[in-house]
N, C-alpha and C positions, 0 to 999 in steps of 0.2 A: 399684505396678501402675498403668499408664497407662490412661486412659479410651480406648475405641475411638473413632476419628473418626466423627462422625455421617455417615450416608449422604447424599450430595448429593440435592437434590430432582430429580424427573423432569424438571422444566423446565430446570434447570442441565445435566443430563446430555444432554438433547436439544439444547440450544443448543451445547454444546461439541462434540458429535458432528457436528452440522450444519456448524459452522465448519470443522472439520477435513476433512470429506468434500467440502464445496463447494470448498475450496482445492485438495485433492488430485485430485478427479475432475471438477470443474466443476459448476455449478449445474444444468444440464440433465441431467447424467449421474447425478444422485442423486435418488431418489424418497423420499417420506415413509416408506415401509415400511423402506427401507434405513437411514434416519436413526433411526427408532424402534428397529430391531433393534440397531444399533450402540450406542444409548444404554441398552439393556436396558429399554426402555419399550414402550408400545403406541401405535398410530396414534391411538387415542382420547385418550391422554395428550398426544400432540403437539398435537392440535387443541384440547385444553383449554388448553394453555399458549400456543399461537399460533393466531390465527384462520385462517391459511393458510400454505402454503409460501412464498408471496411475502412475507408479513409476517416470517417467520423469516429469509428471505434478507436483507431490509432491516435487521433487527436484527444479523445477523452482519456486514453491511457497516459498520454504525455502530461495532461493536466493533473492526473492522479499522482504521477511521479513527482511533479513539482510540489504538490501538497505534501507528499511523503518527505521529501528532502527539507522542506521548510519546517515540518514537525521535528525531524531528526536534529537539525541544526539548533533549533530552539531548546530541545531537551539537553543536548550536550554542552551548549554554550556556557552554563554556569560552572562547568567542571574542566575548564581549559587546562591542558597539560597533566591531567590525571586520567589516564586511560581506563583504569578500573572503575572509577567513579562515573565516567561517561557510559561505559558498558552497562553498569547496574542501573543508572538513571534511565537508559534506553529501555531496558526490559521492565522496569517498574512502570514507566510511562506506557509501554506496550500493553501491559495488563490492564491499565485504566482505559486506554483507547480501545482495545479489542473488546473489552467487556462492557463498553458503554451500551446503553439501551438500543441505539440505532445502528450499531455496528453489524456489518455482514463480513467482517474480516477485511483482508486486503484486496482492493479492486484489481490490482495487477496480478496477484496470485490467483484470484478467481478467474480472471481472463486467461491465465496460462492453462487452466484446466479445459477451457472451452475452445481455445485457438491452438490447434495442433498443426495447421498448415504452415510450413516454413515460409511460404510466399505471402502470407497475410501481412499487411503492413503493421498490424499490431504486434505480431510475433517478435519483430526486431526490437520494439520498445520494451517488451517483457524481458527478453533475453539480456539486453543492455542494462536494464534496471537491476535485475537479479545479480548480474556480474558486478555491478557497482556496489550493491549491498555487501556482497561477499568481500570485495576488495576493502571496503571501509571497515568491516568487522576485522579483517586480517590486520589492517593498520593499527586498529585499537589494541588487538591482542598482542601485536609485536611490542607494544609498550609495557607489557606485563612480565613478571618474573616467571616465565614458563619455558620449557624446552620444546614445546610443541604448539606455538602460537597459531599456526594455520589449522591444525586439528581442532583446537579450541574454537577458533572462528567458525569453522564448518559446523561444529556441534551447536554453537550458539545460533547459527543460521537455521539449522534444523528446528531448534526450539521456536524461533521466530515464525517460521513457516507453519509449524504445528499449531502454534497458538491461534494463528489466523484461520487455519483449516478447521480446528475443532469448534471455533466460534459459530460455524455454520450449522453444527449439529446440536450444540448445547446452548442454553441460555447464559446469562451473564455470570453465573456461578459455576461454570464448567471448568475443565482443565486449564483454559487460558488464564484464569484468575491467578494461578500459581506460577506463571512463567517467570516472574521476577525472582521468586525464591529458587526456582530451578536453575536460573542463570547464576545466582549467587553461589549455589552449591557446586555447579560445574566449574566456575572460575576458581573457587577454592581448591577443588580436587586437582585441577591442572597446575596449580601453584604449589602443590604438595602440602596444603593446609587441611586441617580437619574441617569439613563443612559444619556450619552452625545449624 
């Protein structure tokens, strides 16, 4: 006879429900009552676990950031010391990830649209994350044979952001599906090669 699984804490249930609801419906589209109800908890439990909805949003964004870097590191790991292969693998994987049936693009990019207040605790998470993405892309592009690695990195970041944003308007076969090919062409142009 197996032991029944212990019931997850109210805090964990609230956190998981909030993450899913914020991603599916948007931060402003979800109130604390909806989160508590989805978690099988009370508003009082929510406020015991998190000092405010804004603090809960920030924690959800930090978890999304951790998931993003785990995904990134897994994608680039097989191509150690080959910056071009790492970049192209990232954008091919981005096409697959962004165009998956359940995708609503990047949770952090979506939150950036909703959170304009510089004092919101989630805003700091968003800005730090996007700066780190830009820095990592710049490091990879510095390993390529190009005279303008930072310009290439910024162009690739625009592609990445655009793929996530267009996923919100188009189904799986929208512009995001071609982000890998677009990255390939861009890298080739910046290296003075004819795009394939």
